[in-house]
N, C-alpha and C positions, 0 to 999 in steps of 0.2 A: 334654599340652605344656603350658606355662604361659602363661598370659594376661596376665601383668603386663608393664607399658611395658618395652621395651627401653631407653628413655633416661629419665632421672629427671626427673620434672615440673619440678625447680627449672631445669634447664637446658634442657630444650623449651619454658620459657616465655621463654627468651632470644631476642630478635629478631635477623636479620643487621644488621649496619651496614649501613645505607640508603645513605650517601654512596659507601663501598666497593663496593656492588652497583651503584649506577648507574655508577661508574668503571670497573667491570668489566665490565658490559655495552657501553658505549662502547669500551673497548678491544678487547672482543671483536667488534666490528662493522668496528671500523678494520682489525683484523687480516683480516676478510674481504673487505676492500678498500672500503670506504665510507668517504667521507669526513667521518666523526664529529670534531665539534669537542665538545669535554667541558669542561663548567663545573663538574663536580661535586667532585673531590677538592681538598680543602686543602692543596695542596701547592706551594709555591715552585718556579717552574720555572728558577732559578738552580741552578748547581751548588754542592756545599760548597766555601767558599772554601780556597784551595789550602794555606793554613800549616797548616790544620785536617787536610787530609788527609794531609799529611807527618808530622805528629805520630803518625797512625794507623800510617804506614809505618814509622816507627821504632820504635813500641811493639811492633809485630808482631816485628821481630827480637829482641826482649829476651825471654829466658826466662823471667824472672821473671811475665810476662804470659800465660805460657802454662800456669798453675797456677789452682788457686782462690786467692781475695783475699776480704777479708770481704764476707759478703752484704749490708752496709748498704752500701758503696762503698769506695772506694779512697779514704784517710784524706787526701789531696793534693787529690782532687776534692773531696771534703766540705768541707774547708777554702775552696779556690777558690770554691765555691758560697756557701757563707757570706759572704765577701768581695766577691762580686759581688752579693749580696742588699743589703747595706749600701750598696755603690756605686751600685746601680740605683734602690734605691728608700727607702734611708735605714733598713731594718730589720735590727737588730743581732741577730745570732743565733749560736751556737756550732755547730762543726763537728759536733759530739754530736747537734743537732736537725736534723740533714739525712738524710734517706735516700734513696741513689741508685736509681733503679727503671728498669725496662725499657721505656722509654717514658713520656709524659704519662697513658696510659690504665691503666698498672699503677698510677701514683701515685694517679689518682681511683678505683680499686677498692680500695686497701688503706686508703686515706682513710677510705672509708665503712664497710668491714668493720670496722676498728679502732673507730670511733665509734659505730655502731649496734647496737643489740640490736632482735629482732623487734618491729615495730609502731611502734618510733620513728620520727617524721615528720621529712621534709626539705622546706623550702620551695625550690622550684625555680621560677626566673622562664623562662615561655615566651614566645617560642621558646627552646628549647635545644637544647645539643649532644647528639647522639643516645645517646653511651654513657653519659652520666649516669643515665637510667632504669635501663639494665639493671645499672649497677654497685651503685645503691641497691636493685634488687630482688634481687639476689644476696647481699646484706649482710642482708637481712629486714627493711628498712627501707621505709617508705610516702611515696611521692613525693607531695607537695600542690602542685599546679600554682599560680603566680602568673601570670596570663594578660595580657599586652601586645598593644599593636598600633601601627601606622603613626602614629597620631595622637599618640603621645607619644615616636615614635623607638623603641620597643620599650625604654622605660625604665619599672620599675617604682617606684611610691610608697611611704613608710612606710605609708600608710593601705591600700594593698593588701595590702602585709605584714601588717600588725596583723588585717586582716579574714582571713586566712587562717590565722593561728596559733591553735594549741589547746594543750590542757595536754600534747599528746602531742609536739608540736612540740620537737627537740632542735637540729636543723642548720639555717643558712641558707646557700644556695649562692649564692655572689655571684661574676659574672663581668663583668669589662669590662677590656680590650674584649670582645665578646661574638662568640662563633660560635653562631650562623648569621647575628645581624643586622649586627654592625660597630656596635653601640651601645656609647656609652663614657660613664660616670657622671662627672658633673663631682666635686671636690672637695667640692664643699658637698652635694651629693647621695651621696656616699659616707659622709661623716661623719656625716650624718643617719641613714643605714642603720645605720651600725656603733653609733651610741649607741643607737638601738632596739635591737639585737642584743643589747648589753651589758645594757642597762636590765633585759631579760627573761632573761638568764642563757642565751642561746644559743650555741651553738657557732656560728663561720662557717668554712665551707670556701671559699676563694677561689682560683680559677684565673686565673693570671696568664700564661699561655704567649704573649699576644699583647701584653705590656706596653710593646715598643719598637716595636709597629706602629699608631702615631696618626697624624693629619692634621689639617691644618689650624690652627686653635685649641685643638682637643682636648688634653688632657692625661692622662697615666696616674696615676693616684693608687692606691697599695696600703691598703687598708683596715686592713691591720695597722698600717701606720705612722701613719694619718690619726687613727684611734681608739685611743690606748693603754689607754683604760679595757676594752677587749675581753680584755685580760690575756692567759693562756695557754689562752685558747678559740679559738686561731685556728691554722688548718692551711693553707697555702700550696703550692700545686699549680704547678707550672712545667717548663721544659725545654728542650733546644736546637733542638728540630725546626723551629718557625716562626722562631726570630729568625736562624738560622745556615744556614738550608736543609739539616738535617739528619734529615729525616723517616725515612730508612731508618736512619739509626743506632742509633735507639732507646735514648735516654737522658732522662730524665727526673728530677723528683726531687720530695720530699715534705719540706716543713719544717712543726715543730710542736714541742710541748713535748715535754719528753725523755720522760716516761710514754707517749706517743701513739706518737713515733716508735721506741721501743722494741719497742713491742707489734707496731707493723708491720713493724720488721725482722725479729722472729722469724717472722712470716707468710710475709715474703719467704725467710726462711732455708729452709723447708720448699716453698715455691712454684717458686722460680727460682734460690735461690742469688744470688751476684752478677752483676751487669750483665756482657757481656764487654768484657773487660779493654782491649781495642782500642779500642772505643767509647769507653769512660771516658777513655781517654787525649786521644781526639780531642776530647770534650767538655770535658776541663780546658785545653787550647789555646784551645777556642772562650770558655769562661766568663773565662779569665784574659786574653784579648788585647781589643784596643779595639773600637766598635762601627762602624769604618767600613763593614764589608761591609753591614750591617745598613742603614746610610745610604743606600747605592746602591738596595738593593733598595728600600727605603720610597719613595724618590723615583719609583721605575718603579709601583710598587704605586698612590701616588697619581695619577698621571697617568692610569693604567688605570682606578682608580675613579671619577676624573671622568668619563672618557670612557663607561664602562659606564652610570653615572645618567642621564647627559644622554641617550643612545641609549635606554635603558628607558622613561626618562620620555615618550618622543616616540611610545611604541606606544600607540595607543588602548586605554583599559580596563587600562593597566597604571600603579601607580604605586609609585615606589621613594624611601624616603627615603635622604637622603644619610647613607652609614655613615661613622663618625668613627674606627673602629678595623678591625685584623683584616684579611681581604682577602676580604670577603663583601659583596655585596647581596641584600637580602632583600626584592623586591619584591611587591606585593601583586595579585595576578592575579583577585581575586573577580571583578570585573565580567565576566571574560571566561566563567567557569564556565556552562555550560549553553547556551552559544552555538552555532549551528551552524559548523563548522570541516570542510572536506574531507568533507562526507558524514554527519559524527558529532556528537555532541553531549556532550561531556565533562562528567561530572557532577562531578569533582572535580579538585584541582590535581594529584593523582596521574594520573587519565586524562588530563589536559592535558599532561603531563610526558611521557606515553608516546607520545602523539599527535607532540606536538614532535622527538621523539628518530627515529620512524618516518619522518614526513614532511619534518622539515628538517635529520636528522641532526644534531642539536643535544642533549647532555645535560644536563639539569639535575636538582637534587634538589628534589621536591617538598616542602611545607611539613609534611605529615603526618608526615616523619620527624622533624620537629622540635616536635611539639606543636601547630601551628596550621594546620590546612588552608587554603587559599586564598591560598598564598605559595610562591614558588620562592627556593631558594639558589643565586646563580651565584657560584661563586669568580672573583676577577679575577687569579689568582695565575698566569696564562698569558701569551703573547706578544701584543703590541700588535695583530699583524695577525690572530692566530686570534680574539681578541677581539671586533674589530669585524665580521670574518666570521661568526660564531657568532650575534652579536646582530642583526646584518643578517638574516641566513635567518630567526630567529625573529620579528623585524618584520615581513618579507615574509609569512610565514605567518599569522600572528596578525592582521595587517592584513584579512584575508579573513572574520573571524569577523563573524556577522551574527546 
């Protein structure tokens, strides 16, 4: 009998999505009758706007959308994405520089798969979204963490990036607004980092999926627009999931130089072929329309953001910087690690998160999932009442720590 592993080492090395795992566990407990409140999934609690749904209904009735279409995306959607990019960030691209993908995650994977050879290094600011490390690893790349903390609002400096750069560094991953921290780089910070990357001939992969979710005095700045000297060494990742409450429709995109987009399109042609046409037509309605729907959501998110940060900072041992974008708070719980709570002494934020789920019936994602133990990520993309109830339960439980 063969003793060779049944699953390849490459795939065995992939970790389960921690955010989806927490969400799944919370939903399972809820299905079993427990009143769990979940802060795990990064998913707006709003329905997809009606005009987008209607566009999908109409598309489903058209026989031409029942067939294969170009692997890289419907031509009309690619043009609309190019137009939307110029409108929203001032970055001018041709439709031929757009690849429509099956959600933002496929765009992330295809960007790294197209750019990286084995051993190429990618600078990744931590805390980071859970999918980035797995995509880099699958592409044969080497992740180099640039660790930030609450003292700087989770923002990396040029000096930190330079200290991490080696002769093997090929790509800088730049994310603003950031998941999981909600941090947003100012225009000046973005320009400084972009000029540094251009000076050293690095590629920049920039994830802009939260571009419209910024609050207070913060502004979204596309590094591609802010630093023209990066030239054709920028790849932009984006999608409709967060802006238009379309997480389940699975439409994202990759924008880049023509040779990179052509290569990524070839990869996609063998991996998945075209994105579902009905979803593409829904996305066309989304990106072609105005931003009134996101404006309404942003108002609600801003209100919830302020409530959550205030309540978290009232909990002894918890410190939460004010997030400027996306819909996440990323509080430090380092002072609570090792303290006694309900007869236990959690030795990590992961163990503390488990205790909170069991004792308070509240689901949060521990910082281990994002490369920085000692923190939690809480999404405030859920109803106001659930948000207040959930944080109140946490506060009541954590107040017992000693």
